[in-house]
Backbone as JSON Lines, residues from 0, in Angstrom:
{"i":0,"aa":"M","n":[4.58,-5.93,7.27],"ca":[4.4,-4.2,7.49],"c":[2.85,-3.98,8.12]}
{"i":1,"aa":"A","n":[2.66,-3.16,8.63],"ca":[1.16,-2.49,9.03],"c":[0.48,-2.38,8.1]}
{"i":2,"aa":"S","n":[-0.94,-1.93,8.95],"ca":[-2.12,-1.82,7.95],"c":[-1.19,-0.17,7.54]}
{"i":3,"aa":"Q","n":[-1.23,0.64,7.82],"ca":[-0.55,1.98,7.27],"c":[0.12,1.59,6.17]}
{"i":4,"aa":"G","n":[1.46,0.57,6.59],"ca":[2.44,0.25,5.36],"c":[2.02,-0.16,4.1]}
{"i":5,"aa":"S","n":[1.17,-1.49,4.38],"ca":[0.28,-2.09,3.15],"c":[-0.47,-1.12,2.51]}
{"i":6,"aa":"L","n":[-1.1,-0.33,3.07],"ca":[-1.83,0.89,2.21],"c":[-1.2,1.64,1.33]}
{"i":7,"aa":"L","n":[0.2,1.91,1.75],"ca":[1.37,2.92,1.03],"c":[1.74,2.32,-0.42]}
{"i":8,"aa":"V","n":[2.3,0.82,0.36],"ca":[2.88,0.09,-0.8],"c":[1.96,-0.55,-1.64]}
{"i":9,"aa":"T","n":[0.92,-0.86,-1.65],"ca":[-0.21,-1.15,-2.19],"c":[-0.56,-0.35,-3.16]}
{"i":10,"aa":"G","n":[-0.78,1.21,-2.69],"ca":[-1.34,2.19,-3.44],"c":[0.07,2.48,-4.71]}
{"i":11,"aa":"K","n":[1.01,2.41,-4.41],"ca":[2.12,2.64,-5.2],"c":[2.48,1.24,-5.91]}
{"i":12,"aa":"Q","n":[2.34,0.14,-6.09],"ca":[2.14,-1.11,-6.67],"c":[1.1,-1.61,-7.53]}
{"i":13,"aa":"L","n":[-0.28,-1.57,-6.77],"ca":[-1.53,-1.47,-7.85],"c":[-1.94,-0.35,-7.93]}
{"i":14,"aa":"P","n":[-2.38,-0.37,-9.49],"ca":[-3.45,0.55,-9.66],"c":[-4.42,1.08,-9.05]}
{"i":15,"aa":"G","n":[-5.03,2.38,-8.63],"ca":[-5.78,2.83,-7.7],"c":[-5.94,2.15,-6.39]}
């Protein structure tokens, strides 16, 4: 996943 994709995914999986 790209930087943008990672931010979106991590934002949903990880709190905050």
